[in-house]
DRENTORKOL-3810 file (N, C-alpha, C; in nm, 4 decimals):
REM DRENTORKOL-3810
@n.u->-1.9893; n.v->-0.5596; n.w->1.5853; ca.u->-1.8959; ca.v->-0.6700; ca.w->1.5917; c.u->-1.8087; c.v->-0.6763; c.w->1.4653
@n.u->-1.8709; n.v->-0.6506; n.w->1.3505; ca.u->-1.7975; ca.v->-0.6561; ca.w->1.2244; c.u->-1.6894; c.v->-0.5480; c.w->1.2189
@n.u->-1.7212; n.v->-0.4287; n.w->1.2703; ca.u->-1.6207; ca.v->-0.3211; ca.w->1.2710; c.u->-1.5026; c.v->-0.3563; c.w->1.3609
@n.u->-1.5332; n.v->-0.4164; n.w->1.4750; ca.u->-1.4246; ca.v->-0.4543; ca.w->1.5662; c.u->-1.3355; c.v->-0.5616; c.w->1.5038
@n.u->-1.3961; n.v->-0.6624; n.w->1.4420; ca.u->-1.3172; ca.v->-0.7664; ca.w->1.3757; c.u->-1.2348; c.v->-0.7074; c.w->1.2616
@n.u->-1.2924; n.v->-0.6129; n.w->1.1900; ca.u->-1.2190; ca.v->-0.5470; ca.w->1.0814; c.u->-1.1003; c.v->-0.4682; c.w->1.1364
@n.u->-1.1219; n.v->-0.3968; n.w->1.2456; ca.u->-1.0132; ca.v->-0.3206; ca.w->1.3078; c.u->-0.9038; c.v->-0.4131; c.w->1.3579
@n.u->-0.9425; n.v->-0.5240; n.w->1.4214; ca.u->-0.8432; ca.v->-0.6210; ca.w->1.4691; c.u->-0.7654; c.v->-0.6815; c.w->1.3524
@n.u->-0.8358; n.v->-0.7146; n.w->1.2455; ca.u->-0.7691; ca.v->-0.7674; ca.w->1.1261; c.u->-0.6734; c.v->-0.6671; c.w->1.0657
@n.u->-0.7123; n.v->-0.5406; n.w->1.0682; ca.u->-0.6256; ca.v->-0.4355; ca.w->1.0149; c.u->-0.4992; c.v->-0.4201; c.w->1.0997
@n.u->-0.5119; n.v->-0.4327; n.w->1.2312; ca.u->-0.3944; ca.v->-0.4265; ca.w->1.3184; c.u->-0.3006; c.v->-0.5430; c.w->1.2880
@n.u->-0.3560; n.v->-0.6603; n.w->1.2677; ca.u->-0.2744; ca.v->-0.7764; ca.w->1.2338; c.u->-0.2043; c.v->-0.7554; c.w->1.0992
@n.u->-0.2762; n.v->-0.7032; n.w->1.0005; ca.u->-0.2159; ca.v->-0.6719; ca.w->0.8707; c.u->-0.1036; c.v->-0.5696; c.w->0.8870
@n.u->-0.1270; n.v->-0.4681; n.w->0.9712; ca.u->-0.0280; ca.v->-0.3643; ca.w->0.9986; c.u->0.1005; c.v->-0.4259; c.w->1.0537
@n.u->0.0856; n.v->-0.5162; n.w->1.1495; ca.u->0.2013; ca.v->-0.5840; ca.w->1.2084; c.u->0.2746; c.v->-0.6664; c.w->1.1024
@n.u->0.2002; n.v->-0.7406; n.w->1.0212; ca.u->0.2634; ca.v->-0.8210; ca.w->0.9168; c.u->0.3353; c.v->-0.7330; c.w->0.8148
@n.u->0.2780; n.v->-0.6177; n.w->0.7839; ca.u->0.3439; ca.v->-0.5250; ca.w->0.6921; c.u->0.4761; c.v->-0.4757; c.w->0.7508
@n.u->0.4747; n.v->-0.4411; n.w->0.8796; ca.u->0.5971; ca.v->-0.3959; ca.w->0.9457; c.u->0.7027; c.v->-0.5062; c.w->0.9426
@n.u->0.6628; n.v->-0.6284; n.w->0.9706; ca.u->0.7567; ca.v->-0.7406; ca.w->0.9653; c.u->0.8083; c.v->-0.7631; c.w->0.8236
@n.u->0.7223; n.v->-0.7437; n.w->0.7234; ca.u->0.7641; ca.v->-0.7574; ca.w->0.5840; c.u->0.8646; c.v->-0.6491; c.w->0.5477
@n.u->0.8423; n.v->-0.5267; n.w->0.5951; ca.u->0.9373; ca.v->-0.4179; ca.w->0.5689; c.u->1.0732; c.v->-0.4531; c.w->0.6276
@n.u->1.0742; n.v->-0.5019; n.w->0.7483; ca.u->1.1996; ca.v->-0.5298; ca.w->0.8159; c.u->1.2682; c.v->-0.6563; c.w->0.7643
@n.u->1.1933; n.v->-0.7626; n.w->0.7430; ca.u->1.2545; ca.v->-0.8915; ca.w->0.7103; c.u->1.2216; c.v->-0.9458; c.w->0.5712
@n.u->1.1438; n.v->-0.8715; n.w->0.4936; ca.u->1.1040; ca.v->-0.9187; ca.w->0.3615; c.u->1.2197; c.v->-0.9402; c.w->0.2667
@n.u->1.3301; n.v->-0.8696; n.w->0.2895; ca.u->1.4481; ca.v->-0.8899; ca.w->0.2060; c.u->1.4982; c.v->-1.0334; c.w->0.2131
@n.u->1.4750; n.v->-1.0988; n.w->0.3254; ca.u->1.5151; ca.v->-1.2391; ca.w->0.3375; c.u->1.4347; c.v->-1.3269; c.w->0.2414
@n.u->1.3098; n.v->-1.2888; n.w->0.2166; ca.u->1.2299; ca.v->-1.3617; ca.w->0.1185; c.u->1.2840; c.v->-1.3403; c.w->-0.0230
@n.u->1.3395; n.v->-1.2210; n.w->-0.0459; ca.u->1.3973; ca.v->-1.1907; ca.w->-0.1779; c.u->1.5167; c.v->-1.2815; c.w->-0.2054
@n.u->1.5895; n.v->-1.3186; n.w->-0.1016; ca.u->1.7011; ca.v->-1.4110; ca.w->-0.1209; c.u->1.6526; c.v->-1.5434; c.w->-0.1785
@n.u->1.5323; n.v->-1.5838; n.w->-0.1416; ca.u->1.4771; ca.v->-1.7107; ca.w->-0.1878; c.u->1.3956; c.v->-1.6946; c.w->-0.3166
@n.u->1.3114; n.v->-1.5914; n.w->-0.3192; ca.u->1.2227; ca.v->-1.5681; ca.w->-0.4331; c.u->1.2433; c.v->-1.4263; c.w->-0.4847
@n.u->1.3108; n.v->-1.4129; n.w->-0.5973; ca.u->1.3457; ca.v->-1.2808; ca.w->-0.6524; c.u->1.2243; c.v->-1.1934; c.w->-0.6846
@n.u->1.1125; n.v->-1.2558; n.w->-0.7190; ca.u->0.9933; ca.v->-1.1787; ca.w->-0.7544; c.u->0.9377; c.v->-1.0951; c.w->-0.6393
@n.u->0.9695; n.v->-1.1335; n.w->-0.5168; ca.u->0.9232; ca.v->-1.0593; ca.w->-0.3995; c.u->0.9870; c.v->-0.9194; c.w->-0.3963
@n.u->1.1002; n.v->-0.9047; n.w->-0.4636; ca.u->1.1711; ca.v->-0.7768; ca.w->-0.4676; c.u->1.0789; c.v->-0.6628; c.w->-0.5094
@n.u->0.9902; n.v->-0.6871; n.w->-0.6066; ca.u->0.9029; ca.v->-0.5812; ca.w->-0.6589; c.u->0.7938; c.v->-0.5421; c.w->-0.5602
@n.u->0.7677; n.v->-0.6239; n.w->-0.4619; ca.u->0.6749; ca.v->-0.5896; ca.w->-0.3536; c.u->0.7507; c.v->-0.5294; c.w->-0.2352
@n.u->0.8708; n.v->-0.5821; n.w->-0.2126; ca.u->0.9450; ca.v->-0.5426; ca.w->-0.0936; c.u->1.0062; c.v->-0.4029; c.w->-0.1055
@n.u->1.0649; n.v->-0.3698; n.w->-0.2180; ca.u->1.1300; ca.v->-0.2386; ca.w->-0.2317; c.u->1.0347; c.v->-0.1214; c.w->-0.2054
@n.u->0.9133; n.v->-0.1195; n.w->-0.2641; ca.u->0.8221; ca.v->-0.0087; ca.w->-0.2299; c.u->0.7818; c.v->-0.0089; c.w->-0.0829
@n.u->0.7645; n.v->-0.1284; n.w->-0.0248; ca.u->0.7282; ca.v->-0.1366; ca.w->0.1168; c.u->0.8398; c.v->-0.0801; c.w->0.2044
@n.u->0.9652; n.v->-0.1127; n.w->0.1710; ca.u->1.0793; ca.v->-0.0604; ca.w->0.2463; c.u->1.0873; c.v->0.0913; c.w->0.2332
@n.u->1.0679; n.v->0.1416; n.w->0.1130; ca.u->1.0721; ca.v->0.2873; ca.w->0.0926; c.u->0.9650; c.v->0.3565; c.w->0.1759
@n.u->0.8451; n.v->0.2985; n.w->0.1796; ca.u->0.7380; ca.v->0.3563; ca.w->0.2606; c.u->0.7743; c.v->0.3503; c.w->0.4088
@n.u->0.8222; n.v->0.2357; n.w->0.4559; ca.u->0.8588; ca.v->0.2215; ca.w->0.5968; c.u->0.9672; c.v->0.3195; c.w->0.6385
@n.u->1.0662; n.v->0.3368; n.w->0.5541; ca.u->1.1743; ca.v->0.4319; ca.w->0.5842; c.u->1.1206; c.v->0.5743; c.w->0.5861
@n.u->1.0361; n.v->0.6081; n.w->0.4885; ca.u->0.9794; ca.v->0.7439; ca.w->0.4829; c.u->0.8948; c.v->0.7739; c.w->0.6062
@n.u->0.8142; n.v->0.6767; n.w->0.6491; ca.u->0.7295; ca.v->0.6973; ca.w->0.7676; c.u->0.8154; c.v->0.7246; c.w->0.8904
@n.u->0.9243; n.v->0.6489; n.w->0.9057; ca.u->1.0092; ca.v->0.6664; ca.w->1.0240; c.u->1.0921; c.v->0.7942; c.w->1.0181
@n.u->1.1570; n.v->0.8200; n.w->0.9049; ca.u->1.2466; ca.v->0.9357; ca.w->0.8962; c.u->1.1726; c.v->1.0689; c.w->0.8894
@n.u->1.0574; n.v->1.0704; n.w->0.8221; ca.u->0.9846; ca.v->1.1962; ca.w->0.8035; c.u->0.8636; c.v->1.2069; c.w->0.8950
@n.u->0.8488; n.v->1.1103; n.w->0.9859; ca.u->0.7413; ca.v->1.1101; ca.w->1.0858; c.u->0.6042; c.v->1.1243; c.w->1.0189
@n.u->0.5860; n.v->1.0505; n.w->0.9098; ca.u->0.4588; ca.v->1.0529; ca.w->0.8390; c.u->0.3548; c.v->0.9725; c.w->0.9159
@n.u->0.2315; n.v->1.0069; n.w->0.8951; ca.u->0.1208; ca.v->0.9359; ca.w->0.9596; c.u->0.0791; c.v->0.8224; c.w->0.8679
@n.u->0.0763; n.v->0.7019; n.w->0.9188; ca.u->0.0383; ca.v->0.5857; ca.w->0.8388; c.u->-0.1135; c.v->0.5820; c.w->0.8225
@n.u->-0.1626; n.v->0.5698; n.w->0.7001; ca.u->-0.3081; ca.v->0.5677; ca.w->0.6809; c.u->-0.3763; c.v->0.4461; c.w->0.7432
@n.u->-0.3025; n.v->0.3383; n.w->0.7664; ca.u->-0.3625; ca.v->0.2216; ca.w->0.8315; c.u->-0.4068; c.v->0.2548; c.w->0.9739
@n.u->-0.3307; n.v->0.3402; n.w->1.0417; ca.u->-0.3654; ca.v->0.3792; ca.w->1.1790; c.u->-0.4963; c.v->0.4572; c.w->1.1802
@n.u->-0.5104; n.v->0.5516; n.w->1.0880; ca.u->-0.6328; ca.v->0.6314; ca.w->1.0796; c.u->-0.7525; c.v->0.5429; c.w->1.0469
@n.u->-0.7327; n.v->0.4499; n.w->0.9557; ca.u->-0.8397; ca.v->0.3587; ca.w->0.9160; c.u->-0.8818; c.v->0.2710; c.w->1.0347
@n.u->-0.7830; n.v->0.2222; n.w->1.1077; ca.u->-0.8135; ca.v->0.1398; ca.w->1.2240; c.u->-0.8926; c.v->0.2181; c.w->1.3282
@n.u->-0.8499; n.v->0.3402; n.w->1.3578; ca.u->-0.9205; ca.v->0.4223; ca.w->1.4565; c.u->-1.0641; c.v->0.4507; c.w->1.4119
@n.u->-1.0833; n.v->0.4739; n.w->1.2831; ca.u->-1.2178; ca.v->0.4954; ca.w->1.2304; c.u->-1.3048; c.v->0.3711; c.w->1.2518
@n.u->-1.2492; n.v->0.2540; n.w->1.2243; ca.u->-1.3233; ca.v->0.1291; ca.w->1.2448; c.u->-1.3556; c.v->0.1080; c.w->1.3926
@n.u->-1.2614; n.v->0.1406; n.w->1.4801; ca.u->-1.2860; ca.v->0.1240; ca.w->1.6248; c.u->-1.3984; c.v->0.2178; c.w->1.6708
@n.u->-1.3967; n.v->0.3416; n.w->1.6225; ca.u->-1.5039; ca.v->0.4348; ca.w->1.6591; c.u->-1.6386; c.v->0.3861; c.w->1.6064
@n.u->-1.6390; n.v->0.3318; n.w->1.4845; ca.u->-1.7628; ca.v->0.2778; ca.w->1.4283; c.u->-1.8127; c.v->0.1581; c.w->1.5094
@n.u->-1.7196; n.v->0.0867; n.w->1.5737; ca.u->-1.7568; ca.v->-0.0274; ca.w->1.6577; c.u->-1.7978; c.v->0.0168; c.w->1.7977
@n.u->-1.7893; n.v->0.1468; n.w->1.8237; ca.u->-1.8264; ca.v->0.1975; ca.w->1.9552; c.u->-1.7164; c.v->0.1844; c.w->2.0581
@n.u->-1.5943; n.v->0.1647; n.w->2.0133; ca.u->-1.4814; ca.v->0.1520; ca.w->2.1061; c.u->-1.4132; c.v->0.2880; c.w->2.1215
@n.u->-1.3685; n.v->0.3146; n.w->2.2425; ca.u->-1.2992; ca.v->0.4398; ca.w->2.2688; c.u->-1.1489; c.v->0.4235; c.w->2.2643
@n.u->-1.1011; n.v->0.3049; n.w->2.2848; ca.u->-0.9561; ca.v->0.2857; ca.w->2.2894; c.u->-0.9202; c.v->0.1399; c.w->2.2702
@n.u->-0.7947; n.v->0.1119; n.w->2.2969; ca.u->-0.7432; ca.v->-0.0239; ca.w->2.2814; c.u->-0.7493; c.v->-0.0951; c.w->2.4153
@n.u->-0.8600; n.v->-0.1620; n.w->2.4398; ca.u->-0.8694; ca.v->-0.2365; ca.w->2.5638; c.u->-0.9343; c.v->-0.3709; c.w->2.5373
@n.u->-0.8871; n.v->-0.4723; n.w->2.6103; ca.u->-0.9426; ca.v->-0.6057; ca.w->2.5971; c.u->-0.8967; c.v->-0.6777; c.w->2.4717
@n.u->-0.8870; n.v->-0.8064; n.w->2.4804; ca.u->-0.8547; ca.v->-0.8885; ca.w->2.3653; c.u->-0.7060; c.v->-0.9090; c.w->2.3430
@n.u->-0.6752; n.v->-1.0157; n.w->2.2743; ca.u->-0.5369; ca.v->-1.0543; ca.w->2.2451; c.u->-0.4649; c.v->-0.9502; c.w->2.1608
@n.u->-0.5287; n.v->-0.9088; n.w->2.0547; ca.u->-0.4627; ca.v->-0.8177; ca.w->1.9610; c.u->-0.4258; c.v->-0.6865; c.w->2.0297
@n.u->-0.5186; n.v->-0.6322; n.w->2.1061; ca.u->-0.4903; ca.v->-0.5048; ca.w->2.1721; c.u->-0.3774; c.v->-0.5144; c.w->2.2746
@n.u->-0.3711; n.v->-0.6254; n.w->2.3449; ca.u->-0.2705; ca.v->-0.6373; ca.w->2.4503; c.u->-0.1333; c.v->-0.6791; c.w->2.4005
@n.u->-0.1285; n.v->-0.7583; n.w->2.2948; ca.u->-0.0001; ca.v->-0.8152; ca.w->2.2536; c.u->0.0556; c.v->-0.7596; c.w->2.1237
@n.u->-0.0296; n.v->-0.7208; n.w->2.0318; ca.u->0.0200; ca.v->-0.6736; ca.w->1.9026; c.u->0.0332; c.v->-0.5215; c.w->1.8996
@n.u->-0.0663; n.v->-0.4509; n.w->1.9533; ca.u->-0.0610; ca.v->-0.3048; ca.w->1.9500; c.u->0.0632; c.v->-0.2457; c.w->2.0171
@n.u->0.1081; n.v->-0.2972; n.w->2.1330; ca.u->0.2291; ca.v->-0.2387; ca.w->2.1925; c.u->0.3540; c.v->-0.2529; c.w->2.1041
@n.u->0.3557; n.v->-0.3518; n.w->2.0169; ca.u->0.4684; ca.v->-0.3675; ca.w->1.9247; c.u->0.4622; c.v->-0.2596; c.w->1.8168
@n.u->0.3403; n.v->-0.2337; n.w->1.7674; ca.u->0.3239; ca.v->-0.1345; ca.w->1.6612; c.u->0.3300; c.v->0.0071; c.w->1.7170
@n.u->0.2685; n.v->0.0289; n.w->1.8326; ca.u->0.2623; ca.v->0.1616; ca.w->1.8933; c.u->0.3253; c.v->0.1598; c.w->2.0329
@n.u->0.4572; n.v->0.1488; n.w->2.0443; ca.u->0.5185; ca.v->0.1412; ca.w->2.1775; c.u->0.5032; c.v->0.2725; c.w->2.2549
@n.u->0.4911; n.v->0.2595; n.w->2.3865; ca.u->0.4820; ca.v->0.3774; ca.w->2.4724; c.u->0.6155; c.v->0.4528; c.w->2.4692
@n.u->0.6098; n.v->0.5831; n.w->2.4697; ca.u->0.7312; ca.v->0.6638; ca.w->2.4722; c.u->0.8012; c.v->0.6757; c.w->2.3385
@n.u->0.7313; n.v->0.6484; n.w->2.2291; ca.u->0.7914; ca.v->0.6592; ca.w->2.0963; c.u->0.8172; c.v->0.8059; c.w->2.0648
@n.u->0.9446; n.v->0.8408; n.w->2.0466; ca.u->0.9834; ca.v->0.9786; ca.w->2.0172; c.u->1.0362; c.v->0.9872; c.w->1.8743
@n.u->1.0468; n.v->1.1087; n.w->1.8196; ca.u->1.1059; ca.v->1.1218; ca.w->1.6859; c.u->1.2469; c.v->1.0638; c.w->1.6784
@n.u->1.3256; n.v->1.0777; n.w->1.7831; ca.u->1.4603; ca.v->1.0205; ca.w->1.7845; c.u->1.4587; c.v->0.8692; c.w->1.7755
@n.u->1.3658; n.v->0.8078; n.w->1.8483; ca.u->1.3531; ca.v->0.6624; ca.w->1.8426; c.u->1.3049; c.v->0.6201; c.w->1.7040
@n.u->1.2157; n.v->0.6985; n.w->1.6444; ca.u->1.1683; ca.v->0.6665; ca.w->1.5105; c.u->1.2837; c.v->0.6682; c.w->1.4099
@n.u->1.3722; n.v->0.7657; n.w->1.4208; ca.u->1.4877; ca.v->0.7713; ca.w->1.3305; c.u->1.5780; c.v->0.6507; c.w->1.3541
@n.u->1.5963; n.v->0.6129; n.w->1.4791; ca.u->1.6753; ca.v->0.4935; ca.w->1.5101; c.u->1.6110; c.v->0.3688; c.w->1.4481
@n.u->1.4799; n.v->0.3547; n.w->1.4617; ca.u->1.4100; ca.v->0.2409; ca.w->1.4025; c.u->1.4225; c.v->0.2421; c.w->1.2505
@n.u->1.4104; n.v->0.3603; n.w->1.1916; ca.u->1.4285; ca.v->0.3718; ca.w->1.0472; c.u->1.5687; c.v->0.3330; c.w->1.0056
@n.u->1.6677; n.v->0.3680; n.w->1.0862; ca.u->1.8064; ca.v->0.3309; ca.w->1.0572; c.u->1.8258; c.v->0.1798; c.w->1.0636
@n.u->1.7584; n.v->0.1152; n.w->1.1578; ca.u->1.7648; ca.v->-0.0314; ca.w->1.1666; c.u->1.7055; c.v->-0.0936; c.w->1.0404
@n.u->1.5936; n.v->-0.0394; n.w->0.9936; ca.u->1.5320; ca.v->-0.0893; ca.w->0.8703; c.u->1.6290; c.v->-0.0738; c.w->0.7533
@n.u->1.6927; n.v->0.0421; n.w->0.7436; ca.u->1.7890; ca.v->0.0656; ca.w->0.6350; c.u->1.9056; c.v->-0.0320; c.w->0.6452
@n.u->1.9627; n.v->-0.0482; n.w->0.7630; ca.u->2.0782; ca.v->-0.1357; ca.w->0.7820; c.u->2.0458; c.v->-0.2811; c.w->0.7501
@n.u->1.9372; n.v->-0.3322; n.w->0.8071; ca.u->1.9005; ca.v->-0.4719; ca.w->0.7836; c.u->1.8788; c.v->-0.4967; c.w->0.6350
@n.u->1.8050; n.v->-0.4075; n.w->0.5708; ca.u->1.7742; ca.v->-0.4281; ca.w->0.4302; c.u->1.8949; c.v->-0.4025; c.w->0.3406
@n.u->1.9822; n.v->-0.3122; n.w->0.3774; ca.u->2.1051; ca.v->-0.2912; ca.w->0.2990; c.u->2.1910; c.v->-0.4172; c.w->0.3017
@n.u->2.2037; n.v->-0.4782; n.w->0.4175; ca.u->2.2811; ca.v->-0.6027; ca.w->0.4269; c.u->2.2193; c.v->-0.7145; c.w->0.3437
@n.u->2.0879; n.v->-0.7263; n.w->0.3506; ca.u->2.0206; ca.v->-0.8311; ca.w->0.2735; c.u->2.0357; c.v->-0.8048; c.w->0.1248
@n.u->2.0154; n.v->-0.6810; n.w->0.0816; ca.u->2.0230; ca.v->-0.6521; ca.w->-0.0616; c.u->2.1663; c.v->-0.6581; c.w->-0.1145
@n.u->2.2635; n.v->-0.6338; n.w->-0.0312; ca.u->2.4017; ca.v->-0.6577; ca.w->-0.0744; c.u->2.4210; c.v->-0.8054; c.w->-0.1063
@n.u->2.3636; n.v->-0.8918; n.w->-0.0238; ca.u->2.3703; ca.v->-1.0358; ca.w->-0.0493; c.u->2.2938; c.v->-1.0730; c.w->-0.1761
@n.u->2.1783; n.v->-1.0102; n.w->-0.1967; ca.u->2.0997; ca.v->-1.0360; ca.w->-0.3179; c.u->2.1807; c.v->-0.9983; c.w->-0.4414
@n.u->2.2460; n.v->-0.8828; n.w->-0.4370; ca.u->2.3263; ca.v->-0.8370; ca.w->-0.5509; c.u->2.4425; c.v->-0.9325; c.w->-0.5751
@n.u->2.5059; n.v->-0.9790; n.w->-0.4698; ca.u->2.6174; ca.v->-1.0746; ca.w->-0.4852; c.u->2.5714; c.v->-1.2050; c.w->-0.5490
@n.u->2.4497; n.v->-1.2474; n.w->-0.5166; ca.u->2.3993; ca.v->-1.3741; ca.w->-0.5687; c.u->2.3338; c.v->-1.3604; c.w->-0.7061
@n.u->2.3080; n.v->-1.2376; n.w->-0.7494; ca.u->2.2421; ca.v->-1.2160; ca.w->-0.8772; c.u->2.3260; c.v->-1.2794; c.w->-0.9872
@n.u->2.2646; n.v->-1.3562; n.w->-1.0759; ca.u->2.3434; ca.v->-1.4227; ca.w->-1.1802; c.u->2.4113; c.v->-1.3218; c.w->-1.2723
@n.u->2.5376; n.v->-1.3460; n.w->-1.2943; ca.u->2.6146; ca.v->-1.2587; ca.w->-1.3833; c.u->2.5871; c.v->-1.3000; c.w->-1.5275
@n.u->2.5598; n.v->-1.2027; n.w->-1.6111; ca.u->2.5360; ca.v->-1.2331; ca.w->-1.7526; c.u->2.6677; c.v->-1.2497; c.w->-1.8242
@n.u->2.6737; n.v->-1.3514; n.w->-1.9049; ca.u->2.7930; ca.v->-1.3780; ca.w->-1.9837; c.u->2.7858; c.v->-1.2957; c.w->-2.1128
@n.u->2.8983; n.v->-1.2363; n.w->-2.1553; ca.u->2.8962; ca.v->-1.1595; ca.w->-2.2797; c.u->2.8631; c.v->-1.2508; c.w->-2.3979
@n.u->2.7835; n.v->-1.1966; n.w->-2.4915; ca.u->2.7479; ca.v->-1.2742; ca.w->-2.6122; c.u->2.8691; c.v->-1.2932; c.w->-2.7004
@n.u->2.8783; n.v->-1.4086; n.w->-2.7615; ca.u->2.9905; ca.v->-1.4360; ca.w->-2.8510; c.u->2.9472; c.v->-1.4392; c.w->-2.9921
END
């Protein structure tokens, strides 16, 4: 039971990480300190999509599911509603590049706004 709960929690964390990669720049508009967490997350998300890297969270989750005696994603809220968002059916390398491009575009627009709002330093007199 503990392994299954851990795997489900990891899937939820995975989803939140993906949402942070995509929309975390909006938090930077409000709280500048989030920038130091968001930029590495965005770089990782872009690298995973463009270079088709394997996310270690997926491997960890599968290991936990096997330890729980599960063979696949069946039953429960998380498996039915969250997993299809993270692992959509028919995901191809072309779609991954498109998704990576969306991440780049959304975050480029947000960071352009962040740069515009960044306080300008006045020259010392």
